[in-house]
Structure formats: C-alpha cells, structure tokens
TIPA-987900 format. One record per residue: residue in three letters; z, y, x of N, C-alpha, C in turn. Coordinates in steps of 0.001 Angstrom, whole numbers, padded with zeros to 6 digits, always signed. Atoms other than C-alpha are relative to their C-alpha. Example, Ala and Ser with C-alpha at 12.3 -4.5 7.8 and 13.67 -1.06 7.14 Angstrom:
BEGIN
Ala+000000-001190+000890+007800-004500+012300+000000+001200+000900;Ser-000060-001190-000820+007140-001060+013670+000730+001090-000770;
This chain:
BEGIN
Unk+001296+000224-000541+070599-044517-001045+000093-000648+001156;Unk+000256+000580-001304+069643-046629+001885-001339+000378+000756;Unk+001275-000376-000671+066899-046259+004540-001079-000851-000813;Unk+000887+000654+000626+065016-048995+002644-000454+000610-001349;Unk+000550-000639+001108+064995-047016-000541-000812+001105+000421;Unk+000875-000955-000527+063633-044179+001301-001395-000499+000432;Unk+001193+000528-000446+060973-046290+002950-000708-000348-001307;Unk+000571+000415+001178+060286-047776-000530-000688+001214-000802;Unk+000651-001255+000692+059611-044068-001990-001158+000311+000588;Unk+001360-000382-000783+057126-043540+000813-001022-000824-000498;Unk+001127+000834+000539+055049-046653-000209-000393+000296-001206;Unk+000327-000475+001440+055304-045599-003792-000858+001197-000011;Unk+000851-001264-000084+053947-042067-002927-001410-000159+000447;Unk+001330+000131-000392+051132-043596-001118-000846-000871-001059;Unk+000513+000618+001240+050491-045889-004014-000588+001023-001032;Unk+000496-001199+000875+050245-042629-006221-001059+000639+000600;Unk+001231-000808-000694+047741-041083-003871-001124-000958-000015;Unk+001146+000879-000019+045596-044270-003699-000407-000110-001399;Unk+000432+000139+001281+045647-044599-007375-000757+001085-000847;Unk+000631-001337+000635+044806-041010-008309-001346+000042+000667;Unk+001374-000202-000692+042041-041057-005710-001069-001123-000756;Unk+000870+001105+000740+040527-044225-007529-000383+000533-001357;Unk+000345-000664+001420+040725-042349-010906-000803+001136+000136;Unk+000704-001219-000123+039251-039310-009492-001517-000207+000496;Unk+001312+000450-000480+036335-041137-007551-000113-001550+000087;Unk-000132+001250+000347+036057-044744-008873-001285-000754+000778;Unk+001172+000897-000605+032638-045608-007011+000281-001056+000931;Unk-000222+000742-001024+033867-046847-003938+000862-001539-000299;Unk-000798+001157+000476+036520-049284-005401-001039-000741-001027;Unk+000805+000482+000943+033832-050004-008140-000967-001006+000740;Unk+000971+000497-000861+031513-051156-005364+000665-001333+000461;Unk-000875+000899-000535+034125-053207-003711+000205-001197-001003;Unk-000512+000786+001089+035228-055017-007014-001372-000875-000475;Unk+000994+000759+000338+031611-055795-007901-000501-001122+001230;Unk+000379+000769-001204+030842-057240-004393+000893-001359+000052;Unk-000976+001176-000362+033996-059607-004371+000114-000772-001384;Unk-000402+000719+001328+034136-060532-008180-001238-000002-000788;Unk+001031+000029+001007+032040-061118-011289-000438+001276-000671;Unk+000197-001428+000712+032182-057285-012472-001543+000240+000381;Unk+001635-000319-000016+028657-056046-013028+000315+001556+000628;Unk-000033-001418-000646+027932-052666-011214-000301+000948-001124;Unk+000449-000979+001055+027541-049368-013180+001149+000256-000659;Unk-001230-000758+000784+029803-047875-015907+001255-001184+000006;Unk-001098+001049+000174+031722-051301-016343+000793-000064+001266;Unk-000776+000201-001138+032765-051559-012782+000766+001297+000158;Unk-000866-001342-000168+033671-047819-012633+001186+000045-000831;Unk-001150-000144+000988+035855-048189-015501+001136-000812+000454;Unk-000825+000834-000357+037424-051017-014132+000930+000444+001206;Unk-000672-000591-001122+038172-049103-010943+000906+001143-000383;Unk-000938-001032+000304+039651-046289-012759+001130-000515-000631;Unk-001218+000684+000617+041954-048731-014643+000935-000461+001054;Unk-000727+000361-001155+043133-049994-011459+000763+000904+000614;Unk-000651-001062-000436+043914-046604-010393+001104+000289-000831;Unk-000867-000490+000879+045664-045666-013378+001276-000873+000013;Unk-001123+000658+000011+047875-048812-013283+000729+000047+001413;Unk-000562-000318-001337+048665-048040-009547+000932+001205-000178;Unk-000896-001086+000350+049939-044791-010724+001100-000089-000889;Unk-001147+000477+000956+051883-045968-013599+001225-000707+000709;Unk-000935+000772-000627+053632-048620-011454+000814+000791+001105;Unk-000633-000796-001121+054457-046256-008475+000961+001017-000584;Unk-000833-001121+000473+055693-043284-010585+001069-000561-000763;Unk-001044+000650+000728+057714-045762-012753+001119-000555+001058;Unk-000953+000615-000973+059223-047205-009630+000705+001114+000561;Unk-000885-001109-000672+060115-043866-008174+000959+000625-000828;Unk-000842-000599+000946+061636-042573-011408+000940-000776-000597;Unk-000846+001028+000448+063349-045788-012679+000692-000822+000697;Unk-000590+000955-000933+063721-048067-009935+000127-001396-000483;Unk-000312+001457+000446+064997-051665-010310-000998-001029+000705;Unk+000552+001123-000697+063864-054894-008910-001281-000595-000687;Unk+001310+000193+000583+061057-055377-011395-001111+000739+000509;Unk+001058-001071-000542+059070-052249-010598-000115-000235+001385;Unk+000328+000073-001481+059814-052852-006967-000813-001116+000201;Unk+000775+001300-000111+058406-056441-007153-001452+000539-000102;Unk+001693-000484+000285+055096-054805-008724-000397+000655+001093;Unk+000398-000664-001155+054901-052528-005950-000415-000878+001162;Unk+000279+000864-000929+054992-055275-003546-001108-000957-000081;Unk+001375+000764+000503+052560-057337-005395-001230+000880+000143;Unk+001058-000846-000114+050272-054476-005565-000546+000080+001633;Unk+000389+000050-001539+050218-054068-001634-000559-001443+000462;Unk+000574+001349-000522+049807-057794-001153-001167-000214-000499;Unk+001275+000204+000425+046938-057881-003385-001160+000857+000528;Unk+001199-000895-000926+045229-054782-001393-000246-000878+001160;Unk+000321+000596-001159+045800-056818+001714-000993-001156-000090;Unk+001073+001242+000187+043837-059944+000349-001272+000648-000280;Unk+001214-000619+000186+041139-057457-001056-000703+000486+001362;Unk+000609-000357-001247+040726-056094+002518-000321-000893+000876;Unk+000335+001323-000617+040633-059343+004138-001414-000456-000473;Unk+001071+000257+000558+038047-060412+001751-001271+001092+000230;Unk+001029-000969-000343+036011-057119+002240-000523+000058+001362;Unk+000362+000328-001406+035941-057598+006004-000688-000895+000065;Unk+000691+001268-000293+034691-061087+005730-001463+000166-000575;Unk+001319-000224+000720+031856-059824+003326-000743+001083+000750;Unk+000483-001083-000844+031246-056857+005806-000504+001305-001032;Unk+000170-001030+000915+031581-054453+002891+000187+001443+000687;Unk-000096-001348-000673+031225-050764+003909+001317+000883-000375;Unk-001241-000684+000481+034421-049574+002140+000875-001018-000719;Unk-000981+000752+000769+037556-051051+000784+000232+000605-001329;Unk-000142-000525+001360+037785-048581-002049+001486+000365-000146;Unk-001137-000400+000169+041433-047879-001347+000456+001365-000459;Unk-000164-001502+000338+041363-044090-001493-001233+000726-000549;Unk+001221-000939+000502+038361-043063-003473-001060+000113+000856;Unk+001239-000649-000980+035666-041047-001853+000431-000050+001495;Unk-000366-000010-001418+037902-040951+001397+000213-001314+000444;Unk-000492+001375-000414+038213-044803+001685-000843-000189+001363;Unk+000605+000459-001241+037481-046102+005249-000596-001374-000050;Unk+000396+001241-000100+035721-049122+006073+001150-001079+000138;Unk-001124+000832-000092+038062-052159+005554+000228-000579+001473;Unk-000409+000286-001398+039951-052810+008799+001267-000642+000105;Unk-001409+000813-000063+042951-054601+010335+001146+001073-000226;Unk-001054-001030+000284+044779-051154+010041+000560-000095-001357;Unk-000305+000153+001399+044585-051570+006340+000866-001140-000169;Unk-000730+001239+000178+045846-055037+006495+001459+000133+000488;Unk-001186-000160-000445+048712-054126+008609+000874+000885-000886;Unk-000657-000891+000732+049687-051147+006538+000407-000629-001416;Unk-000480+000658+001237+049511-053281+003193+001010-001119+000244;Unk-000962+001018-000253+051463-056098+004513+001357+000560+000383;Unk-001252-000533-000206+054130-053864+005850+000603+000590-001286;Unk-000568-000548+001223+054439-052004+002598+000365-000971-001059;Unk-000366+000880+000927+054586-055079+000607+001316-000600+000616;Unk-001171+000521-000386+057394-056362+002911+000999+001130-000095;Unk-001025-001049+000112+059131-052848+002662+000403-000106-001519;Unk-000420+000040+001311+059032-053233-001123+000986-001349-000371;Unk-000729+001472-000041+060173-057020-000835+001480+000349+000402;Unk-001285-000113-000544+063115-056027+001365+000934+000854-000825;Unk-000871-000883+000652+064363-053209-000764+000346-000578-001273;Unk-000387+000579+001289+064364-055449-003957+001085-000898+000572;Unk-000972+001046-000365+066230-058247-002047+001421+000457+000551;Unk-001523-000643-000588+068887-056051-000190+000558+000724-001285;Unk-000627-000709+001097+069527-054192-003656+000727-001246-000706;Unk-000799+000995+000798+070745-057626-005225-000080+000347-001571;Unk+000154-000161+001217+069394-056726-008482+000136+001357-000538;Unk-000328-001280+000355+070190-052978-008534-000930+000996+000679;Unk+000902-000735-000731+067638-051584-006055-001366-000365-000158;Unk-000178-001458-000662+065414-049871-005136+000541+000991-001079;Unk-000504-001019+000803+067059-046862-006570-000963+001187-000279;Unk+001041-001110+000280+065098-044092-008335+000253+001209+000907;Unk-000145-001240-000610+064488-040878-006475+001205+000751-000512;Unk-001059-001094+000523+066800-038683-008718+001361-000468+000423;Unk-001106+000471-000110+069534-041015-008216+000494-000070+001584;Unk-000242+000120-001319+069098-041363-004451+000107+001200+000678;Unk-000119-001295-000372+068865-037696-003892+001072+000737-000416;Unk-000990-000612+000621+071690-036688-005880+001280+000075+001017;Unk-001271-000216-000842+074797-035289-004232-000259+001420+000881;Unk+000200-001231-000985+074329-032890-001126-001488+000476-000265;Unk+001211-000631+000045+071536-030619-001769-000956-000065+001363;Unk+000598+000035-001496+070795-030201+002055-000619-001344+000211;Unk+000350+001382-000396+070764-033970+002479-001361-000347-000864;Unk+001065+000320+000764+068361-034362-000268-001367+000617+000234;Unk+001137-000786-000290+066006-031728+000730-000676-000571+001301;Unk+000464+000597-001212+065851-033222+004260-000646-001334-000202;Unk+000614+001126+000267+065301-036678+002945-001241+000071-000793;Unk+001212-000178+000803+062610-035594+000398-001073+000475+000968;Unk+000942-000479-000766+060820-033880+002992-000505-001006+001121;Unk+000401+001090-000892+060878-036906+005497-001011-000913-000709;Unk+000864+000945+000831+059452-038998+002763-001324+000410-000310;Unk+001351-000552+000076+056717-036626+001969-000706-000043+001337;Unk+000615+000020-001427+055895-036356+005696-000548-001397+000329;Unk+000155+001567-000170+056126-040078+006055-001383-000644-000831;Unk+001133+000256+000775+053712-040480+003144-001415+000417+000270;Unk+001283-000426-000605+051122-038124+004412-000391-000806+001152;Unk+000447+000819-001203+051207-040028+007667-000685-001348-000282;Unk+000502+001142+000564+050621-043282+006056-001418+000156-000404;Unk+001494-000323+000632+047570-041852+004112-000849+000247+001156;Unk+000944-000280-001291+046141-040453+007343-000350-001159+000718;Unk+000203+001290-000551+046628-043917+008963-001115-000827-000636;Unk+000790+000814+000735+045033-045476+006126-001593+000374-000168;Unk+001411-000689+000023+041898-043192+006097-000556+000279+001161;Unk+000489-000620-001205+041195-041255+009167+000194-000975+001396;Unk-000270+000915-001296+042703-043667+011805-000830-001253-000177;Unk+000742+001226+000280+041391-046670+010180-001473+000033+000109;Unk+001602-000253-000085+037820-045257+010072-000205+000176+001540;Unk+000284-000108-001301+038143-044452+013798+000096-001141+000672;Unk-000223+001275-000712+039485-047773+014792-001113-000922-000319;Unk+001111+000843+000598+036780-049565+012600-001478+000423+000905;Unk+001199-000619-000531+034030-047206+014206+000045-000402+001642;Unk-000361+000501-001329+035338-047926+017691-000217-001531+000355;Unk+000272+001613+000097+035327-051750+017108-001462-000233-000188;Unk+001383+000486+000271+031711-051737+015832-000729+000521+001431;Unk+000619-000538-001287+030655-049653+019064+000321-000987+001031;Unk-000237+000978-001213+032299-052050+021258-000793-001345-000358;Unk+000994+001140+000345+030558-054882+019382-001283-000052+000254;Unk+001396-000315-000407+027269-053349+019692-000299-000021+001411;Unk+000108-000041-001428+027910-052831+023330-000154-001461+000625;Unk-000184+001279-000427+028936-056342+023870-001397-000901-000382;Unk+001183+000986+000356+025654-057676+022289-001473+000865+000351;Unk+001155-000692-000441+023350-055083+023846-000643-000584+001051;Unk+000685+000820-001067+020714-057000+025889-000108+000882+001305;Unk+000265-000894-001298+020333-053912+028443+001307-000337+000825;Unk-001187+000153-000771+023894-055023+029493+000133-001419+000607;Unk-000176+001354-000249+023178-058614+030049-001293-000588+000821;Unk+001002+000517-000753+020075-058704+032107-001182-000202-000765;Unk+001290+000370+000847+016398-059189+031424-000722-000600+001133;Unk+000857+000956-000647+013480-061283+032618-001185+000820+000433;Unk+001207-000709-000555+010645-059595+034835-000664-000766+000808;Unk+000872+000982-001101+007735-061089+036567-000165+000642+001341;Unk+000038-000425-001442+007753-060866+040259-000978-001066+000805;Unk+000892+000759-000810+004891-062198+042383-000537-001129-000692;Unk+000343+001129+000787+003501-064440+039662+000902-000833-000463;Unk-000913+000843+000536+006725-065807+039048+000888+000835-000991;Unk-000991-000599+000809+009793-064864+036964+001249-000123+000434;Unk-001335+000035-000351+013212-063829+037860+000940+000813-000682;Unk-000905-000754+000822+016235-062616+036116+000534+001182+000908;Unk-000443-001145-000810+017271-059080+037196+000921+000644-000819;Unk-001029-000873+000600+020225-056989+036170-000674+001452-000319;Unk+000426-001593+000337+019134-053756+034292+000821+000980+000773;Unk-000712-001026-000454+019973-050734+036223+000226-000298+001558;Unk-000399+000461-001254+020248-052720+039495-001018+000886+001000;Unk+000919-000780-000940+018750-050796+042581-000793-001051+001004;Unk+000958+000838-000944+015871-052427+044688+000609+000203+001358;Unk-000361-000023-001491+016743-053163+048346-001155+000789+000784;
C-alpha cells in the first residue's frame, strides 16, 4: 500500500457518498441534468439521476474491493466529468450542481478544485501502479492490525472532510462570492445624482455636508 492508494480510497469513499445521495434524493441532479441536456424534467430525469448515482456507487465500491487500473481509471473519469458538469452549471447560473443530492451546494470553484484533484489522484494511482494499482482496501490493510486501523481511520476522516468541503464549505464560499458581487454592483456604493440649486451634481452617498 502506498500513500496514493490511501488517497485513492478517500476519493472512492466520497464517490460512494455522492452516489448514494443521488439515489436517495435525485431531484437536484435531475434538475441539473435537465438544464444541461435534452433530458426532460419529471420522472424521466429523476430516474436518470438515480441511475447516475447507482453507477457511481458500483464503480467506487468495485474500485475499493477489487482495485486495478481499469476501475481506477473509471473513478478518475467520473471526477473529470463532474468537473465539466460543475463548470457548465456555473456558466448557466444553476442553483445546484446536484453532486450530493439534497445536500448539494451551488456549483462553485471549490467543486471544480476538488473534482480535478480527485481525478488527478485516481490517475496518479493508476500510473504509479504500472498495471497493478490501485490496490483494493483488503490487500492494502492486510498485515499489521494496528497499522490497518490507523490507516482506515485516517481515510474515513479524510473522506468526511472532503464531503464537508464539497457541501458546507462550498456553499459558504459561493454565498460569500454572491454577496461581494452584489456589493460591487450596489448603486449606493457608487454615488448618486442629486439636484442642487437648479443644477445637478454627483454626490457620494453617505458623505457628510460641510
């Protein structure tokens, strides 16, 4: 087991959570898919959303339990596709990326960074293994029980951390960005035009009179 293998397990666990969230609450991803593609809204879109979630879970669980370059590559491709979806969703101004079902945050650069990084981790794990990696969890944790417990705990904590970044942190960052954007375009911060003595002059809002 290498550090890349452990990081690969982290991104796989996050993919499991994302997929399960879509299966449980497909409305957000259904809306995103409907807005970005030809899928129709309603039952059809929700079914597609659930199928996407099932596919994510199957790929991630298989990669964790079987390992190997093929499944590792599929995990990387999935994250690369997520990054593309998020970028398109941001351009369309969609309210949610649908990544984590009902807990999905608005599409943000945080999602793009996490998705691209996760795809890079999967790709690096595949390349470094030279046809034999990423290794499955059971093989990687075999040997010392104490070491296995520590590694498994760190992987779980890291996966939870990534999910938090992809949901709560991403939502806070996007909300802050919107507030700044609104502030930059607020006319009360850019001055106003007021009549003075039959004429007109620009005055800064909030300026005190002499």
